[in-house]
C-alpha positions as CSV (number, residue, x, y, z in Angstrom):
1,M,-0.2,0.0,0.0
2,E,1.3,3.5,-1.0
3,L,2.2,5.6,2.0
4,M,0.4,9.0,1.8
5,D,1.7,12.4,3.0
6,S,-0.8,14.3,5.1
7,V,-1.2,18.0,5.0
8,L,-3.2,20.6,7.1
9,I,-4.3,23.8,5.4
10,V,-5.0,26.6,7.6
11,G,-7.7,29.0,6.2
12,G,-11.0,28.7,4.5
13,G,-11.2,31.2,1.6
14,G,-10.5,31.1,-2.2
15,R,-6.7,31.2,-1.6
16,E,-6.7,28.1,0.5
17,H,-9.0,26.4,-2.0
18,A,-6.3,27.5,-4.5
19,L,-3.6,26.0,-2.5
20,L,-5.4,22.8,-2.1
21,K,-6.0,22.4,-5.9
22,A,-2.3,23.1,-6.4
23,L,-1.2,20.4,-4.1
24,L,-3.8,17.8,-5.5
25,R,-2.5,18.5,-9.2
26,S,1.0,16.9,-8.2
27,D,1.6,13.1,-8.7
28,R,2.1,12.6,-4.9
29,A,-0.6,10.6,-3.0
30,L,-1.7,13.2,-0.3
31,C,-4.3,13.2,2.4
32,V,-5.3,16.8,3.0
33,F,-7.3,18.4,6.0
34,A,-8.5,22.0,6.5
35,Y,-9.1,24.2,9.5
36,P,-11.9,25.7,9.1
37,G,-11.8,25.0,5.1
38,N,-14.9,25.6,3.1
39,P,-17.4,23.5,1.2
40,G,-15.4,23.7,-2.2
41,M,-12.4,22.2,-0.5
42,E,-14.5,19.3,1.0
43,R,-16.1,18.7,-2.6
44,D,-12.5,18.3,-3.8
45,G,-11.9,15.5,-1.3
46,C,-10.2,17.9,1.5
47,M,-11.3,16.5,5.0
48,L,-12.4,19.5,7.4
49,V,-11.1,19.3,11.0
50,D,-14.3,18.2,12.9
51,Q,-13.0,19.1,16.5
52,E,-13.6,22.1,18.5
53,I,-10.4,24.1,18.3
54,A,-10.0,26.8,20.9
55,D,-6.8,28.4,19.7
56,W,-3.6,27.6,17.6
57,N,-2.1,25.5,20.4
58,D,-5.0,23.3,20.2
59,L,-4.9,22.9,16.4
60,A,-1.2,22.3,16.9
61,Q,-2.2,19.4,19.3
62,W,-4.6,18.2,16.8
63,A,-1.9,18.2,14.0
64,L,0.2,15.9,16.3
65,M,-2.5,13.5,17.1
66,N,-3.2,13.1,13.5
67,D,0.2,12.7,12.2
68,I,0.2,15.8,10.0
69,N,3.4,16.0,8.0
70,L,3.2,19.5,6.7
71,T,0.8,22.5,7.6
72,V,0.4,25.2,5.0
73,V,-0.9,28.5,6.5
74,G,-3.1,30.7,4.2
75,P,-4.1,34.0,6.1
76,E,-2.1,36.7,7.8
77,A,-4.0,36.6,11.1
78,P,-2.7,33.1,12.3
79,L,0.7,34.2,11.0
80,A,0.8,37.5,12.8
81,D,-0.5,35.5,15.8
82,G,2.5,33.3,15.8
83,I,0.9,30.1,14.7
84,V,4.3,29.1,13.0
85,D,6.2,29.3,16.3
86,I,3.6,27.3,18.1
87,F,3.6,24.5,15.5
88,K,7.4,24.7,15.4
89,K,7.7,24.3,19.3
90,E,6.0,21.1,18.7
91,G,8.2,19.8,16.1
92,L,5.7,20.1,13.4
93,L,6.7,21.2,9.9
94,V,4.9,24.2,8.8
95,F,4.9,26.8,5.8
96,G,4.9,30.2,6.7
97,P,7.1,33.0,8.5
98,T,7.4,33.1,12.2
99,K,5.6,35.8,14.4
100,A,8.6,38.1,14.3
101,A,9.1,37.8,10.4
102,A,5.3,38.1,9.8
103,Q,5.7,41.8,11.0
104,I,6.7,42.6,7.4
105,E,2.8,42.7,7.0
106,S,1.7,43.1,10.5
107,S,3.4,46.3,11.2
108,K,3.7,48.7,8.3
109,A,6.1,50.7,10.6
110,F,8.4,47.6,10.9
111,A,8.2,47.1,7.0
112,K,8.9,50.9,6.1
113,N,11.9,51.0,8.8
114,L,13.3,48.0,7.4
115,M,13.2,49.6,3.9
116,K,14.6,52.8,4.9
117,K,17.6,51.1,6.8
118,Y,18.3,48.7,3.8
119,G,17.8,51.1,0.9
120,I,14.9,49.4,-0.7
121,P,12.9,51.6,-2.9
122,T,9.5,52.8,-1.3
123,A,7.7,56.1,-1.0
124,E,9.1,58.7,1.5
125,F,7.2,58.3,4.9
126,E,6.9,59.3,8.6
127,I,5.5,57.4,11.4
128,F,3.1,58.8,14.2
129,K,1.2,57.7,17.2
130,E,-0.7,60.7,18.0
131,K,-2.9,62.9,16.1
132,D,-1.5,66.4,16.2
133,S,1.9,65.7,14.9
134,A,0.5,63.6,12.2
135,L,-1.8,66.7,11.2
136,A,1.2,69.0,11.5
137,Y,3.1,66.9,8.9
138,V,0.4,66.7,6.4
139,E,-0.1,70.5,6.7
140,A,3.5,71.0,5.9
141,K,3.8,68.1,3.1
142,G,0.3,69.0,1.5
143,A,-2.1,66.7,-0.5
144,P,-2.5,64.2,-2.0
145,I,-1.0,62.0,0.6
146,V,-1.5,58.4,1.8
147,V,-2.6,57.4,5.5
148,K,-2.1,53.9,6.6
149,A,-3.0,52.2,9.9
150,S,0.4,50.4,10.8
151,G,-1.4,47.2,12.0
152,L,-3.5,44.4,10.0
153,A,-6.8,46.1,8.7
154,A,-8.1,43.4,6.6
155,G,-6.7,45.2,3.4
156,K,-8.8,48.4,4.1
157,G,-6.1,50.2,6.1
158,A,-4.6,52.3,3.3
159,I,-6.5,55.8,2.5
160,V,-5.5,58.0,-0.2
161,C,-6.4,61.6,0.8
162,G,-6.8,63.9,-2.0
163,T,-7.1,67.1,0.2
164,F,-5.8,68.3,3.7
165,N,-9.4,68.1,4.9
166,E,-9.7,64.3,3.7
167,A,-6.4,63.6,5.5
168,K,-7.8,65.5,8.7
169,R,-10.9,63.5,8.7
170,T,-9.1,60.2,8.1
171,L,-6.6,60.8,11.0
172,E,-9.7,61.8,13.1
173,D,-11.5,58.5,12.5
174,I,-8.3,56.6,13.1
175,F,-7.0,58.3,16.3
176,D,-10.4,59.5,17.7
177,K,-13.1,57.2,16.5
178,K,-10.5,54.2,16.4
179,I,-12.1,52.7,13.4
180,F,-9.3,50.4,13.0
181,G,-9.1,49.5,16.8
182,T,-5.5,48.7,17.9
183,A,-4.4,48.5,14.3
184,G,-4.4,52.2,14.1
185,E,-2.4,53.1,17.2
186,T,0.5,53.8,15.0
187,V,0.1,55.5,11.8
188,V,2.3,55.7,8.7
189,I,2.0,58.6,6.3
190,E,3.6,58.6,3.0
191,E,4.0,60.4,-0.3
192,M,1.5,59.4,-3.1
193,M,3.2,57.4,-5.6
194,S,1.8,57.0,-9.1
195,G,2.2,54.1,-11.7
196,P,0.6,50.8,-12.5
197,E,0.8,48.3,-9.8
198,A,1.7,44.6,-9.7
199,S,1.9,41.6,-7.3
200,V,5.1,39.8,-7.1
201,F,5.0,36.4,-5.1
202,V,8.5,35.0,-4.0
203,L,8.7,31.5,-2.6
204,T,11.7,31.3,-0.3
205,D,13.7,29.2,2.3
206,G,15.3,32.2,3.6
207,K,18.1,32.4,1.3
208,G,17.1,30.8,-2.1
209,Y,14.0,31.7,-3.7
210,K,11.8,31.2,-6.6
211,V,9.7,34.0,-8.4
212,L,6.0,33.0,-9.5
213,P,4.4,34.7,-12.5
214,V,3.8,38.2,-11.9
215,A,0.0,39.1,-11.5
216,Q,-2.1,42.2,-11.6
217,D,-4.9,42.4,-9.1
218,H,-8.3,44.6,-9.5
219,K,-9.0,46.1,-6.3
220,R,-12.1,48.4,-6.7
221,V,-15.5,46.9,-7.2
222,G,-16.5,48.6,-10.6
223,D,-15.3,48.2,-14.1
224,G,-12.6,50.7,-15.1
225,D,-11.5,51.0,-11.2
226,T,-14.5,52.7,-9.9
227,G,-16.3,52.5,-6.6
228,P,-14.9,51.5,-3.3
229,N,-11.9,49.4,-2.5
230,T,-12.4,45.5,-2.1
231,G,-10.1,42.6,-1.2
232,G,-9.8,42.0,-4.8
233,M,-12.4,41.6,-7.6
234,G,-10.1,39.4,-9.9
235,A,-6.6,39.1,-11.2
236,Y,-4.6,37.9,-14.3
237,A,-1.1,36.6,-14.6
238,P,1.6,36.9,-16.0
239,A,1.2,40.7,-16.1
240,T,4.3,40.9,-18.6
241,G,2.8,44.1,-20.1
242,V,3.4,45.8,-16.7
243,V,6.7,44.0,-15.5
244,D,8.7,43.0,-18.4
245,A,11.9,40.7,-18.0
246,A,14.2,44.0,-17.6
247,T,11.8,45.4,-15.0
248,M,11.7,41.8,-13.1
249,A,15.6,41.8,-13.2
250,R,15.6,45.2,-11.4
251,V,13.0,43.8,-8.9
252,E,15.1,41.0,-8.0
253,K,18.3,42.9,-7.5
254,E,16.7,46.1,-5.8
255,I,14.0,44.6,-3.9
256,I,13.9,40.8,-3.5
257,V,17.4,39.9,-2.8
258,P,17.7,42.9,-0.4
259,T,14.5,42.3,1.4
260,L,15.4,38.6,2.3
261,T,19.0,39.8,3.2
262,A,17.7,42.7,5.4
263,M,15.4,40.0,7.2
264,D,18.2,37.6,7.7
265,K,20.3,40.6,9.2
266,E,17.4,41.6,11.5
267,K,17.6,38.1,13.0
268,T,14.0,37.6,11.5
269,R,15.0,35.1,8.6
270,Y,12.1,35.0,6.1
271,R,10.6,31.6,5.3
272,G,7.4,31.0,3.2
273,L,5.8,33.1,0.6
274,L,6.8,36.9,0.5
275,Y,4.2,38.9,-1.3
276,I,5.6,42.3,-2.8
277,G,2.9,44.9,-3.8
278,L,4.8,46.9,-6.3
279,M,4.2,50.4,-8.0
280,L,6.0,50.9,-11.3
281,T,6.9,54.7,-10.9
282,A,8.7,57.1,-13.3
283,D,11.6,56.3,-11.0
284,G,11.4,52.6,-11.3
285,P,9.8,49.9,-9.2
286,K,8.9,50.6,-5.7
287,V,7.4,48.8,-2.6
288,V,3.9,49.7,-1.8
289,E,3.6,46.9,0.7
290,Y,4.7,43.7,1.7
291,N,2.4,40.7,2.7
292,C,3.7,37.6,4.6
293,R,1.3,35.2,2.7
294,F,-0.3,34.5,-0.8
295,G,-2.6,37.2,-2.1
296,D,-6.3,36.6,-2.8
297,P,-7.4,36.6,-5.5
298,E,-3.8,36.6,-7.2
299,T,-3.2,33.1,-5.9
300,Q,-6.3,31.9,-8.1
301,A,-4.5,33.3,-11.2
302,V,-1.0,32.3,-10.5
303,L,-0.9,28.7,-9.1
304,P,-2.6,27.2,-12.0
305,L,0.5,28.4,-14.4
306,V,3.2,26.7,-12.1
307,H,3.8,23.0,-12.5
308,C,5.7,21.5,-9.5
309,D,5.3,19.2,-6.5
310,W,3.8,21.8,-4.3
311,Y,4.0,19.3,-1.2
312,E,7.9,19.4,-2.0
313,A,8.1,23.0,-2.6
314,F,6.2,24.0,0.7
315,S,8.3,21.3,2.6
316,Q,11.6,22.8,1.3
317,C,10.7,26.4,2.5
318,A,9.3,25.1,5.8
319,N,12.5,22.9,6.7
320,A,15.4,24.7,8.4
321,R,17.8,22.7,6.2
322,G,15.5,23.1,3.1
323,N,16.5,24.3,-0.4
324,I,13.7,25.7,-2.5
325,S,16.3,26.1,-5.6
326,G,16.5,22.2,-5.9
327,V,12.8,22.0,-6.5
328,K,11.8,20.9,-10.2
329,W,9.8,24.0,-11.5
330,K,8.1,24.7,-14.8
331,I,6.0,27.7,-15.6
332,D,3.3,27.4,-18.2
333,P,3.9,29.7,-21.4
334,G,0.1,30.7,-21.3
335,Y,-2.1,33.2,-19.2
336,C,-4.5,32.8,-16.5
337,V,-7.5,35.1,-15.5
338,S,-9.4,34.7,-12.4
339,V,-12.8,36.6,-12.1
340,V,-14.4,37.2,-8.6
341,M,-18.0,36.8,-8.4
342,A,-19.4,38.7,-5.1
343,G,-22.9,39.0,-3.5
344,K,-24.9,42.3,-4.0
345,G,-23.8,45.0,-1.7
346,Y,-20.2,43.9,-1.5
347,P,-17.9,45.6,-0.2
348,G,-20.7,46.5,2.1
349,K,-23.2,44.0,3.8
350,A,-23.8,41.4,0.9
351,A,-26.7,39.5,0.7
352,K,-26.4,35.7,2.0
353,G,-28.3,32.5,1.4
354,K,-28.9,32.9,-2.4
355,I,-28.7,29.4,-4.1
356,I,-25.8,29.0,-6.4
357,S,-26.1,27.0,-9.5
358,G,-24.0,26.2,-12.6
359,I,-20.7,25.2,-10.8
360,D,-20.3,22.1,-12.6
361,A,-21.2,23.6,-15.9
362,A,-18.4,26.1,-15.4
363,E,-16.0,23.3,-14.5
364,E,-17.0,21.5,-17.6
365,K,-15.5,24.4,-19.6
366,A,-12.2,23.7,-18.2
367,A,-12.2,26.3,-15.6
368,D,-11.4,26.3,-11.9
369,V,-13.9,27.3,-9.5
370,Y,-12.6,28.4,-6.1
371,F,-15.1,28.8,-3.3
372,A,-14.9,31.5,-0.7
373,G,-18.0,32.9,1.0
374,V,-20.2,29.6,0.1
375,A,-22.2,27.5,2.6
376,A,-23.5,23.9,1.9
377,K,-26.3,22.0,3.0
378,A,-27.1,18.3,1.9
379,V,-30.0,17.6,-0.4
380,E,-31.6,14.4,0.0
381,D,-31.8,12.5,-3.2
382,K,-33.7,9.2,-2.9
383,K,-33.2,8.5,-6.6
384,N,-29.4,8.6,-6.7
385,N,-27.1,6.7,-4.4
386,D,-24.3,6.8,-6.5
387,E,-21.2,8.0,-4.6
388,D,-19.7,9.4,-7.6
389,K,-22.6,12.0,-7.6
390,E,-21.7,13.2,-4.0
391,K,-20.9,16.6,-5.5
392,D,-24.5,17.0,-6.8
393,R,-26.2,16.1,-3.5
394,K,-25.1,19.5,-1.8
395,K,-27.0,22.6,-2.3
396,Y,-24.6,25.6,-2.2
397,T,-25.6,29.2,-1.1
398,T,-23.9,32.4,-0.8
399,A,-22.4,33.2,2.7
400,G,-20.2,36.2,2.2
401,G,-19.2,39.2,0.0
402,R,-16.6,37.5,-2.2
403,V,-18.5,34.2,-3.0
404,L,-16.4,32.4,-5.4
405,A,-13.6,32.9,-8.1
406,V,-13.7,31.5,-11.6
407,S,-10.2,30.9,-13.3
408,A,-9.5,29.9,-16.8
409,R,-6.3,29.5,-18.9
410,G,-5.6,30.4,-22.4
411,E,-2.6,30.6,-24.7
412,T,-3.0,34.2,-25.0
413,L,-4.4,36.7,-22.7
414,T,-7.4,37.6,-25.0
415,E,-8.4,33.8,-24.8
416,A,-7.8,33.4,-21.1
417,I,-10.2,36.2,-20.7
418,A,-12.7,34.8,-23.1
419,N,-12.5,31.4,-21.4
420,A,-12.8,32.8,-17.7
421,Y,-15.9,34.9,-18.6
422,E,-17.4,32.1,-20.7
423,A,-17.2,29.8,-17.6
424,A,-18.3,32.6,-15.1
425,A,-21.6,33.2,-17.2
426,E,-22.5,29.5,-16.1
427,I,-22.7,30.3,-12.6
428,K,-25.8,31.9,-11.3
429,F,-27.0,33.3,-8.0
430,E,-29.5,36.2,-7.3
431,G,-27.7,39.4,-7.1
432,A,-24.5,38.3,-8.6
433,V,-21.9,41.1,-9.2
434,Y,-18.6,40.9,-10.9
435,R,-16.3,43.1,-13.0
436,K,-16.4,42.6,-16.9
437,D,-13.0,43.9,-17.5
438,I,-10.6,41.5,-15.5
439,G,-7.3,41.4,-17.5
440,A,-8.2,44.3,-19.9
441,K,-5.3,46.5,-18.7
442,G,-2.9,43.9,-19.7
443,L,-4.1,44.1,-23.4
C-alpha cells in the first residue's frame, strides 16, 4: 500500500482552495485536511477538521494527534498571531514566516523602517503615534497623501487623501473614533506614488527563492477601477505588459534580494511566501507593501500556471535545512485569468443565503471554481445513491461578500479572458456582481 503524506491547510477562503487544488495537481498521494476549510475544499476531497479548536495551540495538538506531515498557513492573521512558532515548538513542519518575520505585514512601521535602513525603494514616509503631529506633517507636506494604519486592517487600512481636509478626517477617524482599533494606534503617512501596480510572489527558504508569474489585481468593485476598494475583484497572470523581463531583473536585484538579506540581518529570517506589492513609478519599481502570505485573488490566477510538486516546494521552504532551488519547476507559457463573483452589496453588507447554480457547468468549460463565501447543505436524493454523484447532493448558497472565483487559462491573454468569462456566465445566484474588465489592463 502506498504511504500518503498528510497536509493541514489553515484557512477557508478562495486562496486556501487554490492551495489545495495546487497540492492535488502533483502526482504525490496526499491526504489533506483543512481548518476551517470551506465546502469547495470538501467537494475536492479535503477533510475538514471536525474538532472544537480553541486556539492555535489546540490546532497544533490536533496536528500531532493526526500525524500531520506538513501544515500550510493561508491567511495573515494566524501568521501574525505566531501560529508558526507554536507548531515549530511541537516539532511540526509548517509553511509560513514566524511571528517576528510576519511583522513585515502586521506592522507597516516595521516594514517601512526596514526598507529605509536597507535602501529598498519605497515611498517617503513618517510614522506617528498621535494625531496632532500627524496633522502638522500633512499640513507641511500637502495633499494628495496616503494615510495607513500600521497594523492588520483586512486590506482596508490604506487611505488615499486627495485634500488636507480628507487627511484630517481620516486621522480623526483613526485616532479619535478608532475605526481600525489597535491596528490604528500607529499610523504611517507617505507620499503618493503613481504608476501601474503589480503583485510579485516569492517562494523562499530564507536564502534561495523562486519567483512566481507576476500578477495584477483589480481592487475596486466596478469596471474601469471605479467604486470602493475591495479585497480584490479578480486578477490575471503573467502581467508581462506591466513588469517585463528587464523590470523583473531590477525587482530581483533592488527589492527581492535586499529584502531577504535585510530580514536575515535583523535576525528575522523569512521563510514562506513573500508577497511584494509593487508600484511601477517613473523612477522605477518601488514597494507599496509587503504581505507575509499568498494574495487573494492573485493566487487563483498564479498557481494554475506553475507546474511542480507543491508538497515538496512548501516542505523545502518550511524545513530549516530546506533548499527551494532544488525543486523542479516549470512555468506554463500561457495566461490565467480569475474573475471574482461577489454578492450584491459587496464591499458593504452582502446578501447571503442565495442559491448558487452552474458550478459543474463552469468546470466542464475547463475552468477552476474556487469557493470563498459559500455555505453547503445536504440535499436528500432518493433516486441517486451513486457515490460519484456526491458533489451533486449538496446545495450551495452564498455566505459572504466574495462568493467564489472562476479561473481559466488560455494561450493568449485574450483567450484566457474569454474562457474565464464564458465559464463565469454559467454560474448563477441572485444579485451576483462581477467586473467585466478583468485582464483588460494587460491587453
